[in-house]
C-alpha positions in Angstrom: 5.7 21.8 9.5 6.1 18.0 10.4 7.7 15.2 9.2 8.3 11.0 10.2 10.5 8.1 9.6 10.5 4.8 10.8 13.7 3.3 10.9 15.8 1.6 13.7 17.7 3.1 16.6 21.3 2.7 15.9 22.7 5.3 19.0 21.1 6.8 21.7 23.4 9.6 23.6 23.4 11.4 27.2 21.8 14.4 27.7 24.2 17.5 27.9 23.3 20.8 29.4 24.3 23.3 27.2 23.2 26.0 30.4 21.7 25.7 33.7 18.4 25.9 32.2 19.0 24.3 28.3 19.9 20.6 28.2 19.9 18.3 24.7 19.9 15.1 23.9 21.1 13.6 20.6 20.0 10.1 18.9 20.8 8.3 15.5 18.3 6.4 13.2 19.1 3.7 10.5 16.8 4.0 7.4 16.6 0.7 5.9 16.4 0.3 1.9 19.9 -0.4 -0.7 21.6 2.8 1.0 20.8 2.6 5.0 20.9 6.8 6.1 22.3 7.7 9.7 20.0 10.4 10.1 20.9 12.2 13.7 17.9 13.6 15.6 18.0 16.4 18.6 15.9 16.9 21.4 15.4 19.6 23.7 14.4 20.8 27.2 11.3 18.8 28.6 11.6 15.6 25.3 14.9 14.5 26.1 12.7 11.6 28.3 11.0 10.7 24.1 13.7 8.0 23.5 14.3 6.8 26.8 11.5 3.4 26.2 13.9 2.6 22.9 16.7 0.2 22.8 19.0 0.2 19.9 18.3 -1.7 17.6 14.7 -1.5 17.8 12.6 -0.2 15.0 10.8 3.2 15.8 9.2 6.1 14.4 9.8 9.2 14.5 7.8 12.7 14.4 10.1 16.2 14.0 10.5 19.1 12.7 12.7 21.0 10.9 14.7 23.9 12.4 17.4 25.9 11.0 19.0 29.0 12.3 22.5 31.2 11.1 24.8 32.4 13.5 28.3 34.2 12.7 26.9 34.0 8.3 26.7 30.6 9.0 23.1 28.2 8.8 23.1 25.0 10.8 19.8 23.0 10.1 18.5 21.0 13.0 16.0 17.9 12.9 13.9 18.6 16.1 12.2 14.8 17.4 9.0 15.8 19.6 7.8 12.3 19.5 9.0 8.9 19.3 7.0 5.6 19.1 8.1 1.9 18.2 6.7 1.5 14.5 3.9 -0.1 13.6 5.7 -2.6 11.5 8.1 -3.9 13.6 5.3 -4.8 16.0 3.5 -6.5 13.8 6.7 -8.2 11.9 8.0 -11.3 14.2 3.9 -12.7 14.0 2.6 -11.1 10.2 3.6 -13.3 7.1 5.3 -11.6 4.5 3.2 -10.1 2.2 3.2 -11.2 -1.4 2.0 -8.7 -4.1 1.6 -9.4 -7.7 1.8 -7.0 -10.6 -1.6 -6.7 -12.6 0.1 -4.0 -14.9 -0.6 -4.9 -18.2 2.3 -3.3 -19.5 4.6 -6.2 -17.2 6.6 -8.6 -18.9 5.0 -11.9 -18.1 6.0 -15.6 -19.7 4.2 -16.7 -22.7 1.9 -19.5 -22.8 3.9 -22.4 -23.9 7.4 -21.5 -23.7 9.2 -22.6 -19.9 12.5 -21.5 -18.4 12.7 -17.8 -17.9 11.5 -16.4 -14.6 9.9 -13.7 -13.1 13.0 -12.6 -11.5 14.6 -12.1 -15.2 11.2 -10.3 -16.6 11.5 -8.2 -13.4 15.6 -7.3 -13.6 14.6 -6.9 -17.6 11.5 -4.1 -17.0 13.8 -2.3 -14.8 14.4 0.4 -16.4 15.5 3.0 -13.3 19.2 4.8 -14.5 21.0 3.2 -11.5 
């Protein structure tokens, strides 16, 4: 099963030779959001060069698979990256104006005609019903 993730390339490690015929390389992607996550990916064998064209700080999109294995009754999970490319949003961001979205949901609170002094920002905060 294939997955993908967009984020900022945070750190790239050197290629490591685990044996005469096996090599790996790791890199870390920082996700965006209120609670950023640092996700470590691994490339193996002929894919260790997929990260070469990227610089730390670049917005990238990583395509990866989940890999799991058991060793001495311990379980390990790897995020095995098989393709990396510049994120489309990052490539368009310098030239594009930020998108403005409007909410047209009738259940969303809006200002009543004739009332002034309250902002939409306050209305959005009052409508937020998430428990965290």
